[in-house]
C-alpha positions as CSV (number, residue, x, y, z in Angstrom):
1,M,2.6,21.5,-30.2
2,T,-1.3,21.6,-28.8
3,K,-1.7,21.3,-24.8
4,L,-4.3,18.3,-24.0
5,T,-6.7,18.9,-21.1
6,I,-8.0,15.8,-20.3
7,V,-11.2,14.4,-17.6
8,A,-11.3,10.9,-17.1
9,N,-14.6,9.8,-15.0
10,I,-14.0,6.7,-13.0
11,L,-17.1,5.1,-11.2
12,A,-15.9,2.7,-8.9
13,N,-18.3,-0.3,-7.4
14,A,-19.9,0.5,-4.1
15,A,-18.1,-2.2,-2.3
16,Q,-14.5,-1.4,-3.8
17,V,-14.7,2.1,-3.0
18,D,-11.4,2.4,-0.7
19,L,-9.5,-0.6,-3.1
20,V,-10.1,2.1,-6.8
21,K,-9.2,5.6,-4.3
22,A,-5.8,3.5,-3.2
23,E,-4.5,2.8,-6.4
24,L,-5.8,6.0,-7.8
25,L,-4.0,8.1,-5.1
26,K,-0.6,5.8,-6.4
27,L,-0.9,7.0,-9.7
28,I,-0.3,10.4,-8.7
29,D,3.4,10.8,-7.5
30,I,4.5,9.2,-10.9
31,T,2.8,10.3,-12.6
32,R,3.0,14.5,-12.1
33,A,7.0,13.2,-12.8
34,E,6.9,12.0,-16.4
35,Q,7.4,14.7,-18.6
36,G,4.7,16.4,-20.3
37,C,2.8,16.6,-17.6
38,I,1.6,19.8,-16.9
39,N,-1.4,19.1,-13.5
40,Y,-2.7,15.6,-12.6
41,D,-5.5,16.5,-10.1
42,L,-7.3,14.1,-8.6
43,H,-10.8,14.6,-7.1
44,Q,-13.6,12.8,-5.5
45,D,-17.7,13.5,-5.7
46,N,-19.3,15.0,-2.5
47,E,-22.4,13.3,-2.7
48,N,-21.1,9.9,-4.6
49,A,-17.8,8.9,-3.0
50,A,-17.3,5.7,-5.8
51,H,-17.0,9.1,-8.4
52,F,-13.5,10.0,-8.8
53,V,-12.3,12.4,-11.8
54,F,-9.1,13.0,-12.7
55,Y,-8.4,16.5,-14.3
56,E,-5.1,16.6,-16.1
57,N,-3.1,19.0,-19.1
58,W,-0.3,17.5,-21.3
59,E,2.0,19.6,-23.2
60,S,0.9,17.5,-26.0
61,R,-1.6,14.1,-26.8
62,E,1.5,12.5,-27.7
63,L,3.5,13.1,-24.5
64,W,-0.3,11.8,-23.0
65,Q,-0.5,8.7,-24.9
66,I,3.2,7.8,-23.8
67,H,1.6,8.5,-20.0
68,M,-1.5,5.8,-21.2
69,G,1.1,3.3,-21.9
70,N,3.5,3.1,-18.9
71,K,3.7,0.3,-16.4
72,H,2.0,2.4,-13.1
73,L,-1.0,2.2,-15.8
74,S,-1.0,-1.4,-16.7
75,D,-0.6,-2.3,-12.7
76,Y,-3.8,0.3,-11.8
77,L,-5.5,-1.6,-14.3
78,K,-4.8,-5.1,-12.6
79,A,-5.0,-4.1,-9.4
80,T,-8.8,-2.4,-9.7
81,E,-10.1,-5.3,-12.2
82,G,-13.6,-6.1,-11.4
83,A,-13.9,-2.7,-9.1
84,V,-14.8,-0.2,-11.7
85,E,-18.3,0.2,-12.7
86,S,-17.4,2.6,-15.9
87,F,-14.1,4.5,-17.0
88,T,-14.7,7.4,-19.1
89,I,-12.0,9.9,-20.7
90,N,-12.5,13.0,-22.3
91,E,-9.4,14.5,-24.2
92,M,-10.7,18.3,-24.3
93,T,-8.7,21.4,-25.5
94,H,-8.9,24.5,-23.9
95,I,-11.0,27.6,-25.7
96,G,-10.6,30.2,-23.4
């Protein structure tokens, strides 16, 4: 199995930063307890409070895919519907 690094960029609508942040924070403990999660770290940009980044490492892509299908992520999507301007995920491999 090859480890997988995920970099997820979330840009909240300016008026919804607090809501999005609160919902993102709810994901941390439950995700860290999931099988295959090595780390799941949330960051907030120092100059743009609406920009959040999750830096994640997983034991395998398969285990990350299970995470992506979990209920807490669908709950997050419902709670933040209309509050997120953009969301991008980069699947990456550590090379050095």
